[in-house]
C-alpha positions in Angstrom: 120.4 61.9 77.8 117.2 60.2 77.7 116.6 59.6 81.3 117.4 63.4 82.1 115.0 64.2 79.5 112.1 61.7 80.5 113.0 62.8 84.3 112.2 66.4 83.0 109.2 65.7 81.3 108.2 64.0 84.7 108.9 66.7 86.5 106.9 69.3 84.7 103.9 66.6 84.1 103.7 66.6 87.8 104.1 70.4 88.5 101.3 70.4 85.8 99.0 67.7 87.5 99.5 69.6 90.3 99.0 72.9 89.8 95.8 74.4 91.2 93.3 75.9 88.4 91.0 78.4 89.3 87.7 79.9 87.4 86.8 83.5 87.9 83.9 83.0 90.3 86.3 80.3 92.0 88.7 83.5 92.3 86.3 86.0 93.8 85.0 83.0 96.1 88.5 82.4 97.7 89.3 85.7 97.7 85.9 86.8 99.6 86.9 84.0 102.3 90.6 85.3 102.3 90.9 88.9 102.7 91.8 90.4 105.7 90.5 93.7 104.7 87.3 91.7 105.1 87.7 89.9 108.3 88.8 93.7 109.8 85.4 95.2 108.7 84.0 92.0 110.1 84.9 93.2 113.6 84.0 96.4 113.5 80.6 95.3 113.1 81.0 92.5 115.9 81.7 96.0 117.8 79.0 97.8 116.7 76.8 95.0 117.9 78.6 94.6 121.2 77.3 98.7 121.8 73.9 98.4 121.0 74.0 95.8 123.6 75.7 98.4 126.0 73.0 100.6 125.3 70.0 97.9 126.2 72.3 96.8 129.3 71.9 100.1 130.2 68.3 99.8 131.2 68.9 96.9 133.5 69.3 96.1 136.9 72.4 98.3 138.3 74.1 97.0 141.1 76.6 98.9 142.6 78.8 98.2 145.9 81.3 99.6 148.3 83.0 98.0 150.8 85.9 98.0 152.8 88.0 97.4 155.7 88.9 100.7 157.9 89.8 101.4 161.8 87.4 102.9 163.6 88.1 104.3 167.5 87.1 101.5 170.4 83.9 102.2 172.8 83.3 100.9 176.3 80.6 102.1 178.1 76.9 103.4 177.3 76.0 107.3 176.8 76.3 108.9 180.2 80.3 109.1 181.6 78.8 106.3 184.5 77.2 103.3 183.7 73.9 104.5 185.5 72.2 108.3 186.5 70.0 109.6 189.1 70.4 108.7 192.5 72.3 111.1 193.0 74.9 110.0 190.4 75.6 112.8 187.6 73.9 112.0 184.3 76.5 114.1 182.4 77.1 112.9 178.7 80.6 111.7 177.6 83.1 113.8 176.0 86.2 111.2 174.9 84.9 110.8 171.8 88.9 112.3 170.1 90.6 110.3 173.4 91.0 107.0 172.5 91.2 106.1 175.8 89.6 102.5 175.0 91.8 101.8 171.6 90.8 101.5 168.0 88.8 98.7 166.4 88.7 97.2 163.0 85.8 99.2 161.0 83.8 96.8 158.0 81.5 98.8 155.7 79.1 97.6 153.0 77.4 99.6 150.9 74.9 98.6 147.9 72.9 99.6 146.0 70.3 97.9 143.3 68.5 100.5 141.1 66.1 100.2 138.4 65.6 103.1 135.8 62.1 103.3 135.4 61.9 106.7 133.0 64.5 108.2 131.0 62.7 110.5 128.5 64.1 108.7 125.6 67.8 108.5 126.3 68.2 105.4 126.4 66.0 104.3 123.6 67.5 106.9 121.5 71.1 105.2 122.1 69.7 101.3 121.2 68.0 102.9 118.2 71.2 105.0 117.3 73.4 101.3 118.1 71.5 99.7 115.3 71.4 101.8 112.9 75.3 102.2 113.4 75.4 98.4 112.6 73.7 98.9 109.4 76.4 101.3 108.8 79.2 98.7 109.6 77.7 96.0 107.5 77.3 98.0 104.6 81.2 98.7 105.0 81.7 95.4 104.8 79.5 95.4 101.8 82.0 98.3 100.2 85.3 96.0 101.0 83.9 92.9 99.6 82.7 95.1 96.3 86.4 96.2 95.9 88.0 93.0 97.0 85.9 91.8 94.1 86.8 94.5 91.8 90.7 93.4 92.5 90.4 90.5 91.6 89.0 91.0 88.4 91.5 93.2 87.0 94.4 90.7 88.1 92.7 88.1 86.7 91.0 89.7 83.2 95.1 91.5 83.0 96.8 88.6 83.3 94.6 86.7 80.6 95.8 90.5 78.5 98.8 90.1 79.5 99.5 86.2 78.5 97.9 86.4 75.9 99.7 89.4 74.3 102.8 87.8 75.5 102.2 85.0 73.2 100.6 86.9 70.5 103.8 89.2 70.4 105.8 86.1 70.7 104.0 84.8 67.7 105.3 88.0 65.7 109.1 87.6 66.5 109.1 84.4 65.1 107.3 85.3 62.3 110.0 88.5 62.2 113.0 86.5 63.1 111.7 83.7 60.1 112.2 86.5 57.6 115.4 88.0 58.9 116.8 84.9 58.0 115.0 84.6 54.8 116.5 88.2 53.8 119.9 87.2 55.2 119.7 84.1 53.0 118.9 86.2 50.0 121.8 88.5 50.4 124.2 85.9 51.0 123.3 83.9 47.7 122.7 87.3 46.2 119.4 86.6 44.4 118.9 90.5 44.1 115.7 90.4 45.9 116.5 91.5 49.1 118.6 94.4 50.0 121.0 95.0 53.3 118.7 98.0 54.4 115.6 95.2 54.5 118.0 92.9 56.6 117.9 96.4 58.7 114.6 97.2 58.6 113.4 93.7 60.1 116.4 94.1 62.6 114.6 96.9 64.1 111.2 95.5 63.5 112.7 92.4 65.8 114.1 94.2 68.8 111.0 96.6 68.9 108.7 93.2 68.9 111.1 91.9 71.3 111.0 94.7 73.8 107.4 94.4 73.9 107.5 90.5 74.3 109.6 91.0 77.3 107.1 94.0 78.6 104.3 91.3 78.2 106.1 89.0 80.0 106.8 91.1 83.2 102.9 92.2 83.3 101.8 88.9 83.0 103.9 87.4 85.9 102.7 90.7 88.1 98.9 90.1 87.5 99.5 86.7 88.4 101.4 87.1 91.6 98.4 89.8 92.6 95.9 87.4 92.0 98.1 85.5 94.1 98.4 87.8 96.5 94.5 88.3 96.9 93.4 84.8 96.9 96.1 83.7 99.4 98.1 81.6 97.4 101.7 81.8 98.1 103.9 82.9 95.2 105.7 79.7 94.8 102.5 78.1 94.5 101.8 77.5 91.0 98.5 78.6 89.7 96.9 78.1 86.2 93.9 80.2 85.0 90.2 78.4 83.5 90.3 80.4 80.9 92.3 79.9 77.9 92.3 83.7 76.7 91.4 86.7 77.1 87.2 87.1 76.2 84.6 90.6 76.2 81.9 89.3 79.4 78.1 89.9 78.4 76.8 93.6 78.0 73.9 93.9 80.5 71.0 94.6 78.9 68.5 96.4 81.6 68.1 99.6 80.9 70.0 103.0 82.2 66.9 103.9 83.9 67.0 100.6 85.6 70.6 100.3 86.4 69.6 104.0 88.4 67.2 103.1 90.0 68.7 100.0 91.3 72.1 101.4 92.4 70.0 103.8 94.3 68.5 101.2 96.5 71.4 99.0 96.2 74.4 100.7 96.8 76.2 100.4 100.3 76.9 104.3 100.6 72.8 104.6 100.2 71.8 102.1 102.4 74.5 103.6 104.8 73.5 107.2 104.7 69.9 106.7 105.1 70.6 104.0 108.4 73.6 106.8 108.9 70.7 109.5 109.1 68.4 107.5 111.5 71.4 107.1 114.1 72.3 111.0 113.7 68.5 111.7 114.3 68.9 109.1 117.1 71.4 110.7 118.7 70.3 114.5 118.3 67.6 113.2 120.1 69.3 111.3 123.1 71.5 114.7 123.5 68.0 116.6 124.0 66.6 114.4 126.5 70.3 114.9 128.6 67.9 118.1 129.6 65.4 116.0 131.2 65.6 113.9 134.7 66.1 110.3 135.2 63.5 108.2 137.4 64.7 105.6 139.3 63.0 102.6 141.7 65.6 100.5 143.4 67.0 99.1 147.2 69.7 100.9 149.6 71.4 99.8 152.1 74.3 100.4 154.5 76.4 98.1 156.9 78.8 99.1 159.3 80.6 97.1 162.2 83.5 97.3 165.2 83.7 94.5 166.7 85.3 96.5 169.9 83.1 99.1 170.0 80.0 98.7 172.2 76.5 99.7 169.9 74.6 102.3 170.7 70.6 102.0 170.0 69.2 105.5 170.8 67.4 106.4 167.9 68.5 109.8 167.9 72.0 109.2 168.0 73.8 107.6 164.7 77.1 106.1 165.0 78.7 105.5 161.5 81.2 102.8 163.0 78.0 100.4 164.3 75.3 100.9 161.9 72.8 99.0 159.0 69.8 100.0 157.2 68.2 99.0 153.9 65.0 101.0 152.3 63.4 100.8 148.6 63.6 103.9 146.9 61.9 106.0 144.2 64.2 108.9 143.3 64.8 111.2 140.6 68.2 112.2 138.7 68.6 115.8 137.5 72.1 116.9 135.9 71.9 120.8 134.8 74.6 121.5 132.4 72.9 124.1 129.9 76.0 125.7 128.1 77.5 122.0 127.6 74.2 120.2 126.8 73.3 122.4 124.4 76.5 122.8 122.6 76.5 118.8 122.5 72.8 119.3 121.2 74.4 122.1 118.5 77.0 119.3 117.4 74.1 116.5 117.1 72.6 118.4 114.8 75.0 119.8 112.7 76.6 116.3 112.1 72.9 115.0 111.2 72.3 118.5 108.8 76.5 118.0 107.3 75.0 113.9 106.3 71.4 115.1 104.9 73.4 116.8 102.9 75.7 114.2 101.9 72.7 112.7 101.0 71.4 115.1 99.0 74.7 115.3 96.7 74.8 111.2 97.1 70.8 111.5 95.5 72.4 113.2 92.2 75.9 111.9 92.4 75.3 107.8 92.3 73.3 108.4 88.7 75.9 109.9 87.5 78.3 107.0 88.2 76.1 105.0 86.9 75.2 106.7 83.8 79.2 107.1 83.6 79.7 103.3 83.4 77.5 102.5 81.7 78.0 104.8 78.4 81.6 103.8 78.8 80.9 100.2 78.6 78.8 100.4 75.2 81.0 102.5 74.0 84.2 99.9 74.7 81.6 97.6 73.6 81.0 99.0 70.1 84.7 99.5 69.7 85.5 95.6 70.0 83.1 95.0 67.5 85.0 97.3 65.0 88.8 96.2 66.6 87.8 92.5 66.4 86.9 93.3 62.3 90.3 95.4 62.2 92.6 92.4 63.9 91.2 89.7 61.8 92.0 92.0 58.2 95.1 93.1 59.6 96.0 89.4 60.1 95.1 88.1 57.0 97.3 91.2 55.4 99.8 90.0 57.5 99.4 86.5 56.4 99.3 87.5 52.6 102.2 89.3 52.8 104.8 86.9 54.8 103.8 84.2 52.2 104.4 86.4 49.4 108.0 87.9 50.9 108.7 84.3 51.2 107.7 83.1 47.9 110.0 86.8 47.4 107.0 88.5 45.5 107.4 91.3 48.1 109.5 94.0 49.2 110.3 93.9 52.6 109.2 97.4 53.5 105.2 95.9 52.8 105.8 92.9 55.0 107.0 95.4 57.9 103.9 97.6 57.2 101.9 94.7 57.5 103.7 93.7 60.6 103.0 96.9 62.4 99.2 97.0 61.2 98.5 93.6 63.1 100.4 94.1 65.9 99.1 97.7 66.5 95.5 96.4 65.8 95.4 93.2 67.7 97.0 95.0 70.6 94.3 97.7 70.4 91.6 94.7 70.8 93.7 92.9 73.6 93.6 96.2 75.4 90.1 97.1 74.9 88.5 93.9 75.7 90.8 94.6 78.8 88.9 98.0 79.7 86.0 97.1 78.2 85.4 94.0 80.9 86.6 96.4 83.3 83.8 99.1 82.8 81.4 96.2 82.9 82.9 95.5 86.2 82.8 99.8 87.3 79.5 99.4 86.1 78.5 96.7 88.8 80.1 98.4 91.5 78.3 101.4 90.6 74.9 100.1 91.1 75.9 98.0 93.9 76.3 94.5 92.1 79.3 93.0 94.1 78.7 89.2 93.6 
């Protein structure tokens, strides 16, 4: 038996030694590195960067080519029916274009164009500007998700500490109630006259109630730990311990409300998104308006066609599409008129810009309210903590004194149960308020854009 106990102790020590221990900053760092939701949004940033590269590439050289191999009519001989005319010979033009008397010939065709846009009247420039601001919008999406991840980690971390402390606290109360119950049952057996069967029932009722709370707190403790493991990327079966030995209130931000509001209006990702979004929408609206204007370009275009079984005609007045070549520099203008479509696209872009402007106006008022709400709630919870701490300390002294007096046979059970109830309620409320306060501070940090 001693060997089994020793082996069990060694196993526990081995497992404990290899359990990963992390504090809150480490948990946040791990979650930010692991969270697939952040990686997903970072890929959208890369997509936005590629869109910008595409817009910038629209101003580069554009090379187009078209080539194919086909079949053309064969051709033997010159322009006239006979090889020469004059000196009594007829100079009649040939008329056997569609007879295919000379067979068929392979037809090799190549058409090439190298074009450089010169002036697009703001189309390319505005699309590039819109793409730049779109990158900023997507990057703020990443910040928003990072903030959400940090908040989730804090909720799981503080939630686990609150559940663990509640579990341990209620377990201690259950032991005390159990000891009191044993003393009451012993007093009845010895017929001391200080305890009645009703006292036993009261303690049994209290013990059952406390044990039910112990089970609930234990379940919350497990769920919070599993949730934390999910966030930081640790397997469910892997041992994990928190560096904090108990739940404690975080520091209350000391900055004034007006300073926090100003920080929020400058740092919140939503504000930056709206500003960049407005710039992007303005640029897109200008680009849509520019579609009504032409594009000026310069370049080189050329073509070559060759049919090896077809005699070439070098007469400058005759064009043979099956045997020809040519290349020339060009300066041109491309203009596409679609008044109905173009005007509708401009109105769409303008409507989206106006909608975003109204959203920005609302954000300028809504965000200060969010900061104010979180600030007031955090301060209120902080004040409540001071009172609940006093209440819990007093309730503990009350419970200990009643318990001691009960053990000495000087206090009835009903007063002991009342003391137990008061201590359970006050300390449980204290732990819940610490958790709520910590989360209110976290919510305030979210409201002002302080995510890390």
